[in-house]
C-alpha positions in Angstrom: -19.6 -1.6 14.3 -17.3 0.4 12.0 -18.3 4.0 11.2 -19.9 4.6 7.8 -17.8 6.4 5.3 -18.0 10.1 5.9 -17.0 12.4 3.1 -14.9 15.4 3.8 -16.9 18.6 3.4 -14.2 21.2 3.8 -10.9 20.5 2.0 -8.2 22.4 0.1 -7.1 19.4 -2.0 -8.9 16.6 -3.8 -11.0 14.6 -1.3 -10.5 11.0 -0.5 -12.4 8.6 -2.8 -14.3 5.4 -2.0 -13.0 2.9 -4.6 -14.7 -0.2 -3.2 -17.1 -0.7 -0.3 -15.2 0.3 2.9 -12.0 1.1 0.9 -10.9 4.7 0.5 -8.0 6.1 -1.6 -6.3 9.4 -0.7 -4.9 11.7 -3.4 -1.2 11.5 -4.0 1.0 12.8 -1.1 3.9 15.2 -2.0 5.7 14.3 1.2 6.1 10.7 -0.1 6.9 11.7 -3.7 3.4 11.3 -5.0 2.6 8.1 -3.0 -1.0 7.0 -2.7 -2.4 6.0 0.7 -5.4 3.7 1.3 -7.8 3.4 4.3 -9.7 0.2 5.1 -12.8 0.6 7.2 -13.3 -2.5 9.5 -15.3 -3.4 12.5 -12.1 -4.9 14.0 -10.2 -1.6 13.7 -9.4 0.5 10.6 -6.1 0.0 8.7 -4.3 2.9 7.1 -1.9 1.9 4.4 1.1 4.3 4.0 0.8 7.9 4.9 -1.6 10.4 3.3 -0.8 14.1 3.4 -1.2 15.1 7.0 -3.2 18.2 7.8 -6.3 19.1 9.7 -8.7 18.0 7.0 -7.2 14.5 6.7 -7.0 14.3 10.5 -10.7 15.1 10.8 -11.6 12.7 8.0 -9.9 9.8 9.7 -11.4 10.7 13.1 -14.9 11.0 11.5 -14.5 7.5 10.0 -13.5 5.7 13.2 -9.8 6.5 13.6 -6.8 4.3 12.9 -6.0 1.0 14.6 -3.2 -0.1 12.4 -0.8 1.9 10.2 1.1 -0.3 7.7 4.2 1.2 6.0 5.0 -0.5 2.7 8.5 0.9 2.2 10.8 3.6 3.7 9.6 6.2 1.2 6.0 5.9 2.6 6.8 6.8 6.2 5.6 10.4 5.8 4.1 11.7 9.1 3.8 8.3 10.7 4.9 9.7 14.1 2.3 12.4 14.1 -0.5 9.9 13.1 0.5 7.5 15.8 0.5 10.3 18.4 -3.0 11.4 17.3 -4.6 8.0 17.1 -2.5 5.7 19.3 -2.3 3.3 16.4 0.2 0.4 16.0 2.7 0.9 13.2 3.5 -2.3 11.2 6.8 -2.1 9.3 9.5 -4.5 8.0 12.3 -4.9 10.5 15.0 -3.4 8.1 13.0 -0.1 8.0 12.0 0.1 11.7 15.1 2.0 12.7 13.8 5.0 10.8 11.1 5.4 13.5 13.1 5.4 16.7 10.6 7.4 18.7 7.6 5.4 17.6 6.0 2.2 18.9 6.3 -0.3 16.1 5.5 -3.9 15.3 8.6 -5.0 13.2 8.2 -8.2 11.3 10.7 -10.3 9.3 8.9 -12.2 6.5 5.2 -11.8 7.3 2.8 -10.5 9.9 -0.8 -11.5 10.4 -3.1 -8.7 11.6 -6.1 -11.2 11.7 -7.7 -13.8 9.6 -8.5 -11.2 6.9 -5.4 -9.1 6.7 -1.7 -10.1 6.4 1.5 -8.3 5.6 4.1 -10.0 3.3 7.7 -9.0 2.8 8.5 -8.5 -0.9 12.1 -7.2 -1.1 13.6 -5.7 -4.2 12.4 -2.2 -4.7 14.0 -1.5 -1.3 15.2 -3.9 1.4 12.1 -3.6 3.5 9.5 -3.4 0.7 6.3 -5.1 1.7 2.7 -5.7 0.6 -0.6 -6.0 2.5 -3.1 -8.6 1.5 -6.8 -8.0 2.5 -9.1 -11.0 1.9 -12.1 -9.1 0.8 -13.9 -8.4 -2.5 -12.1 -11.3 -4.1 -8.7 -10.4 -2.6 -6.9 -7.0 -2.6 -3.1 -6.6 -2.6 -1.7 -3.2 -1.6 1.7 -3.2 -3.2 3.4 0.1 -2.3 6.0 0.6 -4.9 6.7 -3.1 -5.5 4.2 -3.2 -8.4 3.1 -0.1 -10.2 0.8 0.6 -13.2 2.5 1.5 -16.4 1.1 3.8 -19.1 -1.2 0.9 -20.2 -2.4 0.5 -16.6 -0.8 -2.9 -16.3 0.9 -3.9 -13.0 4.7 -4.0 -13.5 7.9 -3.7 -11.4 9.7 -0.5 -12.1 13.5 -0.6 -12.3 15.3 2.7 -11.5 18.8 3.6 -10.5 17.6 3.5 -6.9 16.2 0.0 -7.0 17.8 -2.0 -4.2 18.0 -5.5 -5.9 16.2 -6.1 -9.2 16.5 -9.9 -9.2 15.0 -10.1 -5.7 12.2 -7.9 -6.8 11.4 -10.3 -9.7 11.7 -13.2 -7.3 9.2 -11.5 -5.0 6.7 -11.3 -7.8 7.1 -15.0 -8.5 6.4 -15.7 -4.8 3.2 -13.7 -5.0 2.1 -15.7 -8.1 2.8 -18.9 -6.2 0.9 -17.7 -3.1 -2.3 -16.5 -4.8 -4.7 -17.6 -7.5 -7.2 -15.8 -9.8 -9.8 -16.6 -7.1 -7.8 -15.0 -4.3 -6.3 -12.0 -6.0 -8.8 -9.8 -7.8 -7.4 -6.3 -7.2 -4.0 -4.5 -6.9 -3.9 -1.1 -5.2 -0.5 0.4 -6.1 1.2 2.9 -3.9 2.1 5.4 -6.8 1.5 6.1 -10.5 -2.2 6.0 -9.9 -2.7 8.7 -12.5 -2.2 5.9 -15.1 -5.3 4.2 -13.8 -7.5 7.0 -15.2 -9.2 7.7 -11.9 -9.8 4.1 -10.9 -7.1 3.9 -8.2 -7.0 0.1 -8.5 -6.1 -2.7 -11.0 -8.9 -5.2 -11.6 -8.3 -8.9 -12.7 -5.0 -8.5 -10.9 -3.7 -12.1 -10.8 -4.4 -12.8 -14.5 -2.7 -9.6 -15.5 0.2 -10.2 -13.2 0.9 -13.7 -14.6 1.2 -12.3 -18.1 4.5 -10.8 -17.0 7.6 -12.4 -18.6 9.7 -12.7 -15.5 12.7 -14.1 -17.4 12.7 -11.1 -19.8 12.2 -8.7 -16.9 15.5 -9.9 -15.4 17.4 -8.3 -18.3 15.6 -5.0 -18.2 17.7 -1.9 -17.7 16.9 1.0 -15.3 14.5 3.5 -16.8 16.0 6.4 -14.9 
């Protein structure tokens, strides 16, 4: 059986927050430019999605909640202290093959287009933001998609792709969104957990009614959008 959620009693930063049953969000990590990491508690082995800030408090928190079986990296900017986390927990790092070279000293499971952890959790390649940008889908609570920086909340807390001067391939990013809309339905995609910009969610850390909000995007119009910065 998985360990029950154990809150951190001694910390120097905002504590992790349980946002759904057995799903914890960490505060933004400066090492990954404000990236948000998530932690899924499971009987089959816990999944850490992207790297939280790595210190003794976070290490103790993860240990007190059953450790880490899988560490999924959604894009190159979310690698953080992956090597240290693997050394501490002996976890498997799942990462898209175009990013795997950035962890030469780590034991990684590199995938091409998708990787199935088990019948509940699957990793999906969604290139565009970066060559190896990927999402993790967890079939629980109506379906949860952890999007890294592929989809982020805007100021209205709506899920959108964000085009910047560093975007790898904008048209491929829009195509990846279309593929997600074709893969899921309102019944299989209830939540999006973005990997950044969570301050726009006003403390919620997730986007509800995700599929219906995602399909409101005008993908054709987005193709003409210019970089914001």
